[in-house]
N, C-alpha and C positions, 0 to 999 in steps of 0.2 A: 276237395280243394283242387284249384286249378293253378298250378305252377308253371312259370315260364323262365327259360334262361335266355338272356340276351348278352350281346357283347361284339365288338368288332372282331375283325379276322383274327385268328391266332390267340385268342382269349382263353381257351381251354374248355369252353362249354361242353363241346361233345365228349371229350374224355374224362370230364367229372361227373358227367351225368348218370353212368352205371353206378359208380360208388355211392352217389345220393340216393338212387332208388333202392339199392340194396340196403343201406342204411335204414330208410324208411319202412322196409319189409322186416327187418329184424325188430323194428319197434312196434310191428303188428299191423301194419297198414297195407290194404291192397293198393298196388301201384300200376299205373300204366305209363309206359315210356314212348314217346312219339317224338316226330321231328316235322318241321317245314322247310321248304316244301315237301310234300310226301306225306307219309303216314297212311296213305290208302293207295289202292292200284293205280286209279286215277291220278292221284297226287305224284306218285313215283314217275308217271310217263310225263306230266307236265315239268316235273324236275328236271327230268333228262333234257327236255327241250331248253329250260331256263339255263342251266349249268353248263350246257355243253361249248367248248371253246369254240367250234365252227360256227355257232349263231351269233356272229359279232353284228349281224344286221338288226338285230331285236333292238327296237326303239323304246325308250322309257315308257311310254304309254303301254305299248305290247307287254312289257315286262309286268308292269303294275297288274294289269288284268289277268295276266296269266298266274301270278301268285294268289291274287283273290279268287280265282277259279280253283286253284288247288285247296286253298282255306276253306271255301264253302264246303267241298265236298269232305274235308278233314273234320271239320265241326260236326256236320250232319252224321257222318258215318261212324267216327270214332270217339270224338272227345264227349260231346254230350251224352251218349250212351253211357261212357264209363263213369261221368260224373253222376248220372242218375243211378248208377250202381252203387254209389258210394266210395268210389275209388279216388284215390290221388293221383291226377294227371300232370305228368312233367313234360314239358313240351321244349325241345331244342328250337327256339324262335317261335314267333307268332306275329300279331298286327304290329306290334312295335318296331319289327324288322323293316317293315315298310315304311313306316315313317322315317327310320334312321336312313335306310338305303336310297329310297326313291324319293322321300320327302327331303331330308337334308342333304344326301349325296347328290342327288339329280336335280336338287333345288326345285321340286314340284310343290305345288300348292297344298299346304298340310290340311287345309280345310277340307278341300277335295278328296284328299286322301282318306280322311278320317270318315268322310261318308262312304266311301267304297269298302273300308275295313267294317264298318258297322254293318253295311249290307252283307257282305261275305260271312262274317261271323254271326249274323242274326244278334248283334248285341253282345255276345259273349266277351267278357274281358276276364284277365287273369286275377286271383286272389293275391298273388305274390309274384314278382318279378326281380329275379336275381341278375344284376348286371356286372358281368365279370369284365372288369376294365383293364387294359394294356395299352400301352403307347404303340401307334400305328407300326412304326419301325420293327419294335420288338415283335409285334404280333406277326407281321409277314415273314420276318426272320423265322419265327417259329414254325409256320406252315412250311417253309422251304426246306428247313432242318430236318422235320419230323416225318417227311414225305406224305402229308395229309394231300387230301383231294385238293388239286388246284383247278378252279372253275373260272368260268366267265367273269363273275362278279369280282373273284380275287384279282383278275388282271387289269382291273381299272386302275387309274392313276392315284399315286400317294395323297393327292389333294383330295381327291374323292373320299377315300377312307378316312381322311382327317376330320372332313365335314360329318361322316357317319359317326365317327367316336364323340364329336361334339354334340351332336344331335342326341345320342344316348345319355350324355351327362345332362344335357338340358331337361329331357324328359324326367330323368331320375330326379332331379332337383324340382321340378314343378310338381311331382305327385310321391312325396317321401312316404306316404303311408302304404303305398304298393311297392315302390322300388327298394331294392337294398343294393347298395355299390358294395362292391367287393373288389379289393386291389388284386389283380389276377397275376401280377408280376411277382408275388410272394411264392414261397415253397408250395409245391403242389398239396402236399398234405394239410397245410396251413389254411390253404383256400377250401379246401374239402369241408375241414373243419368249421370255417365261418359260414359256408353254406348250409351245413347242418344246423347250427345254432340258428340261423335265420329261419329256417323253416320250422324247427320245434317252436320257436317263438311265437311264429304266426298260428300254428295248429293249437298251442294252448291258449292263444287270446282270441281265438275264432268261437 
């Protein structure tokens, strides 16, 4: 099974992921944890270019293509082989991030982006996507308070992040069979509990 975690900045995806993976391992599943952009040597190098605050000259089209390049390598080198071995793959962000950030955020044509994502992933789509949702101001405040990585995308205007969040909510509403919306403003343990429940339900029904 291929599970992705999505959400606006400061939603807690990255900090919740290890506990979710450990829970599934205790349930007897083999689990691979990975992230985007990154997950491979090539992807990590592209991540450095994308996230570096010095690279303010990167235009949206360049940003989009760099993300797809990292994603293509990631799918081919890491995700598909793990799925073929029967592992559960949990990925911190995937193709939906491109639709949210570069599509809704930068207001790029969604049909064009979907074509690029399909090419980069060779048609691979998640079985389950957990959307950890938090209001934009709260999420940015969390990132500033907890000392998380502050990158080039974080530094975009609040209006941009508002469009990103709304984009996520729109996608979740359009495909309720794949997406599970989780209120990430709740207590950390409660959020983890809801994530575990959603994953187990999907596993037992698949």
